[in-house]
LOFI-667094 format. One record per residue (C-alpha): residue number from 1; x, y, z. Coordinates in steps of 0.05 Angstrom, whole numbers. Layout:
N
{site NUM,{X,Y,Z}}
...
***
This chain:
492
{site 1,{-332,254,112}}
{site 2,{-278,214,140}}
{site 3,{-281,202,206}}
{site 4,{-219,200,252}}
{site 5,{-217,178,332}}
{site 6,{-213,230,388}}
{site 7,{-234,243,452}}
{site 8,{-215,175,473}}
{site 9,{-280,127,444}}
{site 10,{-312,181,407}}
{site 11,{-311,192,329}}
{site 12,{-296,265,318}}
{site 13,{-262,299,259}}
{site 14,{-194,311,278}}
{site 15,{-141,270,314}}
{site 16,{-140,310,379}}
{site 17,{-99,264,442}}
{site 18,{-92,288,511}}
{site 19,{-23,312,506}}
{site 20,{-46,361,444}}
{site 21,{-101,384,490}}
{site 22,{-51,413,552}}
{site 23,{-9,443,501}}
{site 24,{-70,477,466}}
{site 25,{-102,495,529}}
{site 26,{-51,516,569}}
{site 27,{18,522,526}}
{site 28,{56,568,511}}
{site 29,{20,640,544}}
{site 30,{25,614,615}}
{site 31,{-53,617,623}}
{site 32,{-75,594,685}}
{site 33,{-111,535,682}}
{site 34,{-172,518,653}}
{site 35,{-243,537,680}}
{site 36,{-275,473,708}}
{site 37,{-335,475,646}}
{site 38,{-282,465,598}}
{site 39,{-253,408,641}}
{site 40,{-321,380,639}}
{site 41,{-334,389,571}}
{site 42,{-272,348,546}}
{site 43,{-291,299,598}}
{site 44,{-368,285,570}}
{site 45,{-337,277,508}}
{site 46,{-300,225,514}}
{site 47,{-360,198,546}}
{site 48,{-395,209,477}}
{site 49,{-448,261,510}}
{site 50,{-440,304,462}}
{site 51,{-496,348,476}}
{site 52,{-473,358,550}}
{site 53,{-404,363,524}}
{site 54,{-433,427,480}}
{site 55,{-466,470,533}}
{site 56,{-405,457,575}}
{site 57,{-361,499,523}}
{site 58,{-405,539,500}}
{site 59,{-412,559,569}}
{site 60,{-349,596,570}}
{site 61,{-360,670,562}}
{site 62,{-322,718,507}}
{site 63,{-273,744,576}}
{site 64,{-252,674,598}}
{site 65,{-178,675,570}}
{site 66,{-205,610,538}}
{site 67,{-252,626,508}}
{site 68,{-236,613,431}}
{site 69,{-201,551,451}}
{site 70,{-289,533,483}}
{site 71,{-308,556,417}}
{site 72,{-260,504,378}}
{site 73,{-284,441,413}}
{site 74,{-354,469,417}}
{site 75,{-352,466,328}}
{site 76,{-328,399,339}}
{site 77,{-379,369,388}}
{site 78,{-431,405,328}}
{site 79,{-389,376,275}}
{site 80,{-410,318,311}}
{site 81,{-478,312,328}}
{site 82,{-481,340,245}}
{site 83,{-499,421,272}}
{site 84,{-454,430,216}}
{site 85,{-476,499,205}}
{site 86,{-469,517,277}}
{site 87,{-404,495,273}}
{site 88,{-382,537,214}}
{site 89,{-408,594,234}}
{site 90,{-358,580,297}}
{site 91,{-296,565,253}}
{site 92,{-302,625,209}}
{site 93,{-301,671,263}}
{site 94,{-246,620,303}}
{site 95,{-205,623,228}}
{site 96,{-216,698,232}}
{site 97,{-174,712,290}}
{site 98,{-128,640,289}}
{site 99,{-108,635,218}}
{site 100,{-56,594,226}}
{site 101,{-96,538,270}}
{site 102,{-87,486,221}}
{site 103,{-134,436,256}}
{site 104,{-180,490,252}}
{site 105,{-175,496,176}}
{site 106,{-177,414,170}}
{site 107,{-245,416,209}}
{site 108,{-275,471,156}}
{site 109,{-245,438,104}}
{site 110,{-278,376,115}}
{site 111,{-353,410,134}}
{site 112,{-343,451,65}}
{site 113,{-331,376,36}}
{site 114,{-392,351,62}}
{site 115,{-440,406,38}}
{site 116,{-411,402,-27}}
{site 117,{-376,465,-22}}
{site 118,{-317,438,-60}}
{site 119,{-282,500,-88}}
{site 120,{-286,536,-14}}
{site 121,{-256,471,26}}
{site 122,{-199,476,-25}}
{site 123,{-169,533,8}}
{site 124,{-178,507,75}}
{site 125,{-145,445,52}}
{site 126,{-87,476,16}}
{site 127,{-83,521,80}}
{site 128,{-67,458,116}}
{site 129,{-9,435,58}}
{site 130,{24,492,77}}
{site 131,{14,499,144}}
{site 132,{37,426,165}}
{site 133,{68,394,99}}
{site 134,{81,327,137}}
{site 135,{5,320,154}}
{site 136,{-25,266,113}}
{site 137,{-97,285,135}}
{site 138,{-91,361,98}}
{site 139,{-63,329,26}}
{site 140,{-116,279,29}}
{site 141,{-168,326,31}}
{site 142,{-151,365,-18}}
{site 143,{-144,305,-63}}
{site 144,{-216,291,-48}}
{site 145,{-242,355,-58}}
{site 146,{-200,363,-123}}
{site 147,{-228,308,-154}}
{site 148,{-301,334,-135}}
{site 149,{-278,397,-177}}
{site 150,{-255,346,-236}}
{site 151,{-189,365,-233}}
{site 152,{-161,300,-239}}
{site 153,{-90,306,-243}}
{site 154,{-85,356,-185}}
{site 155,{-126,307,-139}}
{site 156,{-72,245,-162}}
{site 157,{-16,291,-153}}
{site 158,{-48,308,-77}}
{site 159,{-63,239,-71}}
{site 160,{20,216,-91}}
{site 161,{46,263,-34}}
{site 162,{-2,234,16}}
{site 163,{22,157,3}}
{site 164,{84,189,2}}
{site 165,{77,208,69}}
{site 166,{32,150,100}}
{site 167,{46,87,53}}
{site 168,{-5,47,86}}
{site 169,{-61,84,98}}
{site 170,{-120,47,88}}
{site 171,{-172,103,49}}
{site 172,{-120,122,-5}}
{site 173,{-121,64,-54}}
{site 174,{-192,67,-55}}
{site 175,{-192,144,-77}}
{site 176,{-130,130,-120}}
{site 177,{-153,78,-156}}
{site 178,{-210,111,-176}}
{site 179,{-170,170,-195}}
{site 180,{-143,126,-248}}
{site 181,{-200,92,-270}}
{site 182,{-232,160,-287}}
{site 183,{-166,180,-325}}
{site 184,{-168,114,-363}}
{site 185,{-106,84,-332}}
{site 186,{-124,25,-318}}
{site 187,{-71,-17,-305}}
{site 188,{-57,31,-251}}
{site 189,{-121,37,-221}}
{site 190,{-134,-36,-207}}
{site 191,{-76,-54,-170}}
{site 192,{-93,10,-132}}
{site 193,{-169,-16,-131}}
{site 194,{-159,-91,-123}}
{site 195,{-111,-72,-56}}
{site 196,{-169,-29,-25}}
{site 197,{-215,-79,-41}}
{site 198,{-175,-143,-2}}
{site 199,{-164,-98,54}}
{site 200,{-245,-86,55}}
{site 201,{-276,-150,13}}
{site 202,{-346,-127,33}}
{site 203,{-353,-70,10}}
{site 204,{-403,-57,-64}}
{site 205,{-369,-2,-88}}
{site 206,{-296,-25,-84}}
{site 207,{-317,-90,-120}}
{site 208,{-360,-59,-175}}
{site 209,{-311,-6,-184}}
{site 210,{-255,-58,-195}}
{site 211,{-297,-108,-241}}
{site 212,{-312,-40,-284}}
{site 213,{-235,-35,-282}}
{site 214,{-225,-112,-298}}
{site 215,{-281,-107,-366}}
{site 216,{-246,-29,-384}}
{site 217,{-178,-84,-393}}
{site 218,{-215,-137,-425}}
{site 219,{-183,-180,-363}}
{site 220,{-232,-238,-365}}
{site 221,{-199,-289,-323}}
{site 222,{-193,-240,-272}}
{site 223,{-269,-212,-274}}
{site 224,{-300,-279,-271}}
{site 225,{-248,-290,-211}}
{site 226,{-272,-229,-177}}
{site 227,{-347,-249,-196}}
{site 228,{-339,-312,-160}}
{site 229,{-309,-297,-95}}
{site 230,{-362,-242,-87}}
{site 231,{-417,-258,-30}}
{site 232,{-486,-264,-58}}
{site 233,{-503,-190,-35}}
{site 234,{-464,-143,-75}}
{site 235,{-446,-191,-134}}
{site 236,{-504,-157,-170}}
{site 237,{-465,-91,-162}}
{site 238,{-402,-104,-188}}
{site 239,{-443,-149,-255}}
{site 240,{-470,-80,-264}}
{site 241,{-411,-43,-259}}
{site 242,{-374,-88,-312}}
{site 243,{-435,-98,-358}}
{site 244,{-444,-25,-369}}
{site 245,{-380,-18,-378}}
{site 246,{-374,-69,-434}}
{site 247,{-440,-41,-469}}
{site 248,{-401,15,-477}}
{site 249,{-340,-16,-518}}
{site 250,{-397,-51,-559}}
{site 251,{-391,-116,-522}}
{site 252,{-466,-128,-515}}
{site 253,{-475,-198,-510}}
{site 254,{-415,-196,-455}}
{site 255,{-449,-139,-422}}
{site 256,{-519,-164,-423}}
{site 257,{-513,-225,-394}}
{site 258,{-483,-190,-338}}
{site 259,{-540,-148,-327}}
{site 260,{-588,-194,-336}}
{site 261,{-553,-237,-286}}
{site 262,{-562,-178,-237}}
{site 263,{-627,-164,-245}}
{site 264,{-649,-233,-241}}
{site 265,{-616,-239,-180}}
{site 266,{-655,-173,-151}}
{site 267,{-723,-185,-189}}
{site 268,{-764,-141,-120}}
{site 269,{-700,-90,-132}}
{site 270,{-724,-25,-164}}
{site 271,{-657,4,-184}}
{site 272,{-629,-55,-204}}
{site 273,{-686,-54,-261}}
{site 274,{-686,8,-281}}
{site 275,{-608,10,-292}}
{site 276,{-622,-50,-337}}
{site 277,{-681,-22,-377}}
{site 278,{-639,37,-388}}
{site 279,{-580,12,-406}}
{site 280,{-624,-39,-469}}
{site 281,{-658,31,-481}}
{site 282,{-593,56,-496}}
{site 283,{-568,-1,-532}}
{site 284,{-637,3,-575}}
{site 285,{-653,-64,-558}}
{site 286,{-724,-33,-536}}
{site 287,{-776,-96,-545}}
{site 288,{-729,-122,-492}}
{site 289,{-721,-57,-455}}
{site 290,{-812,-59,-452}}
{site 291,{-805,-119,-413}}
{site 292,{-758,-93,-357}}
{site 293,{-799,-22,-363}}
{site 294,{-861,-67,-344}}
{site 295,{-828,-107,-286}}
{site 296,{-809,-41,-265}}
{site 297,{-881,-6,-254}}
{site 298,{-897,-64,-225}}
{site 299,{-854,-44,-159}}
{site 300,{-866,15,-175}}
{site 301,{-931,34,-208}}
{site 302,{-941,106,-198}}
{site 303,{-867,122,-218}}
{site 304,{-874,186,-280}}
{site 305,{-817,169,-302}}
{site 306,{-808,94,-314}}
{site 307,{-879,107,-358}}
{site 308,{-845,160,-393}}
{site 309,{-782,115,-412}}
{site 310,{-832,52,-428}}
{site 311,{-867,103,-476}}
{site 312,{-797,120,-505}}
{site 313,{-784,51,-523}}
{site 314,{-857,39,-558}}
{site 315,{-847,99,-595}}
{site 316,{-789,82,-627}}
{site 317,{-814,10,-633}}
{site 318,{-859,49,-682}}
{site 319,{-918,37,-622}}
{site 320,{-930,104,-635}}
{site 321,{-1007,97,-608}}
{site 322,{-984,61,-546}}
{site 323,{-929,102,-537}}
{site 324,{-976,175,-536}}
{site 325,{-1020,128,-477}}
{site 326,{-953,119,-437}}
{site 327,{-937,187,-437}}
{site 328,{-1010,224,-415}}
{site 329,{-1008,163,-351}}
{site 330,{-932,202,-349}}
{site 331,{-956,272,-342}}
{site 332,{-1014,252,-306}}
{site 333,{-970,226,-253}}
{site 334,{-924,276,-249}}
{site 335,{-951,345,-290}}
{site 336,{-888,377,-274}}
{site 337,{-850,324,-321}}
{site 338,{-830,373,-386}}
{site 339,{-794,307,-428}}
{site 340,{-861,265,-420}}
{site 341,{-905,335,-443}}
{site 342,{-841,342,-499}}
{site 343,{-852,273,-525}}
{site 344,{-931,267,-516}}
{site 345,{-931,330,-569}}
{site 346,{-883,287,-614}}
{site 347,{-934,232,-608}}
{site 348,{-998,257,-623}}
{site 349,{-971,298,-679}}
{site 350,{-935,234,-712}}
{site 351,{-1010,212,-698}}
{site 352,{-1038,269,-737}}
{site 353,{-1075,305,-679}}
{site 354,{-1061,378,-689}}
{site 355,{-1099,405,-627}}
{site 356,{-1077,353,-582}}
{site 357,{-1006,365,-599}}
{site 358,{-1004,440,-599}}
{site 359,{-1029,431,-517}}
{site 360,{-976,379,-501}}
{site 361,{-925,415,-533}}
{site 362,{-948,488,-516}}
{site 363,{-945,454,-435}}
{site 364,{-878,427,-444}}
{site 365,{-848,505,-463}}
{site 366,{-883,526,-410}}
{site 367,{-835,484,-367}}
{site 368,{-784,487,-407}}
{site 369,{-790,555,-455}}
{site 370,{-717,538,-480}}
{site 371,{-727,480,-510}}
{site 372,{-710,486,-591}}
{site 373,{-735,418,-606}}
{site 374,{-804,441,-575}}
{site 375,{-798,492,-609}}
{site 376,{-790,464,-679}}
{site 377,{-834,413,-672}}
{site 378,{-895,465,-649}}
{site 379,{-866,507,-705}}
{site 380,{-886,435,-756}}
{site 381,{-943,434,-721}}
{site 382,{-965,509,-750}}
{site 383,{-951,494,-813}}
{site 384,{-1013,441,-819}}
{site 385,{-1063,491,-787}}
{site 386,{-1083,548,-838}}
{site 387,{-1061,609,-839}}
{site 388,{-1005,579,-797}}
{site 389,{-937,600,-840}}
{site 390,{-920,667,-791}}
{site 391,{-926,623,-728}}
{site 392,{-881,564,-764}}
{site 393,{-823,616,-777}}
{site 394,{-831,652,-706}}
{site 395,{-817,574,-683}}
{site 396,{-759,560,-723}}
{site 397,{-732,632,-709}}
{site 398,{-739,627,-639}}
{site 399,{-708,553,-638}}
{site 400,{-644,569,-680}}
{site 401,{-628,637,-638}}
{site 402,{-628,572,-578}}
{site 403,{-588,529,-619}}
{site 404,{-562,563,-685}}
{site 405,{-538,491,-721}}
{site 406,{-609,453,-710}}
{site 407,{-615,427,-768}}
{site 408,{-703,412,-775}}
{site 409,{-714,480,-765}}
{site 410,{-647,514,-814}}
{site 411,{-698,468,-862}}
{site 412,{-761,488,-857}}
{site 413,{-734,566,-852}}
{site 414,{-692,547,-928}}
{site 415,{-756,504,-945}}
{site 416,{-807,560,-937}}
{site 417,{-769,618,-970}}
{site 418,{-748,575,-1034}}
{site 419,{-825,554,-1029}}
{site 420,{-848,632,-1035}}
{site 421,{-794,646,-1095}}
{site 422,{-736,678,-1046}}
{site 423,{-687,630,-1075}}
{site 424,{-618,658,-1059}}
{site 425,{-644,669,-982}}
{site 426,{-672,591,-979}}
{site 427,{-602,565,-1016}}
{site 428,{-573,607,-954}}
{site 429,{-616,571,-910}}
{site 430,{-602,503,-934}}
{site 431,{-530,508,-947}}
{site 432,{-531,517,-876}}
{site 433,{-568,453,-855}}
{site 434,{-516,412,-890}}
{site 435,{-467,443,-849}}
{site 436,{-503,423,-788}}
{site 437,{-512,352,-815}}
{site 438,{-474,335,-889}}
{site 439,{-524,272,-899}}
{site 440,{-585,318,-887}}
{site 441,{-624,272,-949}}
{site 442,{-668,326,-957}}
{site 443,{-628,387,-958}}
{site 444,{-584,355,-1017}}
{site 445,{-645,349,-1051}}
{site 446,{-673,427,-1038}}
{site 447,{-603,443,-1056}}
{site 448,{-611,418,-1122}}
{site 449,{-670,441,-1139}}
{site 450,{-655,502,-1119}}
{site 451,{-600,515,-1159}}
{site 452,{-625,482,-1215}}
{site 453,{-675,537,-1214}}
{site 454,{-626,584,-1210}}
{site 455,{-603,575,-1272}}
{site 456,{-539,533,-1243}}
{site 457,{-557,467,-1282}}
{site 458,{-484,425,-1262}}
{site 459,{-476,447,-1204}}
{site 460,{-550,424,-1190}}
{site 461,{-531,353,-1233}}
{site 462,{-476,339,-1179}}
{site 463,{-521,366,-1117}}
{site 464,{-577,313,-1141}}
{site 465,{-530,260,-1158}}
{site 466,{-506,266,-1080}}
{site 467,{-583,262,-1055}}
{site 468,{-592,197,-1104}}
{site 469,{-533,167,-1059}}
{site 470,{-567,187,-997}}
{site 471,{-625,166,-1017}}
{site 472,{-608,96,-1046}}
{site 473,{-558,81,-977}}
{site 474,{-629,111,-938}}
{site 475,{-670,58,-984}}
{site 476,{-630,-7,-979}}
{site 477,{-615,15,-901}}
{site 478,{-697,8,-888}}
{site 479,{-700,-62,-926}}
{site 480,{-652,-92,-884}}
{site 481,{-689,-66,-818}}
{site 482,{-710,-109,-764}}
{site 483,{-726,-101,-703}}
{site 484,{-663,-113,-646}}
{site 485,{-677,-174,-594}}
{site 486,{-623,-193,-560}}
{site 487,{-622,-253,-511}}
{site 488,{-576,-267,-475}}
{site 489,{-558,-327,-440}}
{site 490,{-540,-329,-366}}
{site 491,{-479,-376,-338}}
{site 492,{-514,-456,-314}}
***
């Protein structure tokens, strides 16, 4: 939550100069002078003795004409003491009594923003902009919470309004730069982010955002210049941000060069190593990912999520037994890790360990009952068991109730009916498979064979040609399939 200065030296959540205090306390109502407790509270707050100030404000009774003013100051003090729930409770009563008090509205908006209650905060910031349309704070706060809700264009409009009111506000370039970046308006984002970073060159988050923006623009010269100018402590953050953008654009060599440099700069930093490993996994660089995941486990030997991810990289690299062993370690370390139970079941099934697969998939469904993939695989396990067809059909039906376009479940439902001689019913399921996945090779084969059995020979012949074409393409891909390994080179 942004901080502002008031009470003299201390930081509070809104500006409150001495002149405003006098007007607020004694203004147009011609009230008597404020009680000593209120004056002591203000003096203590100025000395940063907030707990003592809070007690003074809270000591003023409801019968006192300055009670509500004291309550407001108590809310300010509580907010600074991080007693946010208590501060909000006071402000709710205060705003119900004085709904047009813009500072109370602003403070309430900021406390709700800090609590992640962005929609409620928006209400209060909008009220501030209505009460004081020339107050930059209201527009800035409104822009922040709109951004958090994904209302990016509205957020831009609010922040642009703030920028017109306060062109030099140092908080605005970073906010606007981040917004424009999320909207894909990279030239505008770069200008704002550069301005923000130049004003705060040790800010790792700003450096990372600017680096990502240059990568998105393909501006290699400015990216290189930025990275060379950054202190060693924050340069890896920028390298990671830019590297991930490059990878997202399909520029793996450039992206992984930056990520490997970042990992080399922080060999003992678990978060950096995991980011690099995960990026390698997503790019199907499974052997590279395995090496970095193993480094992560050296840093955190009991991290179940990393064991699980290492297991996935082994599985994709066709090392099924090794993957199974890592999944077992992951669920031992964290028995509530549903994804690890699911993948353990898949691996056990691939190894033809039917009982073990059933146990693992059942546990995955116990943790996540609406997992259609787990239901599908449990159905496939049941099909391997004697008299398991009825259970398999129930599993497939449950998977389709959750995910009606699940190609695997649709295919098995169709295949089972075809094997029972219910050709038209089976064909209807196979047609649904092909609507969900037009390149499902086995579905084209089943359709061709079923059409032939139905006597629709011309359709069957056309379908078989499609099957042969897809099957040939698949076999050719398998012939040239090589294990993908990237060895990026760092700069000398």
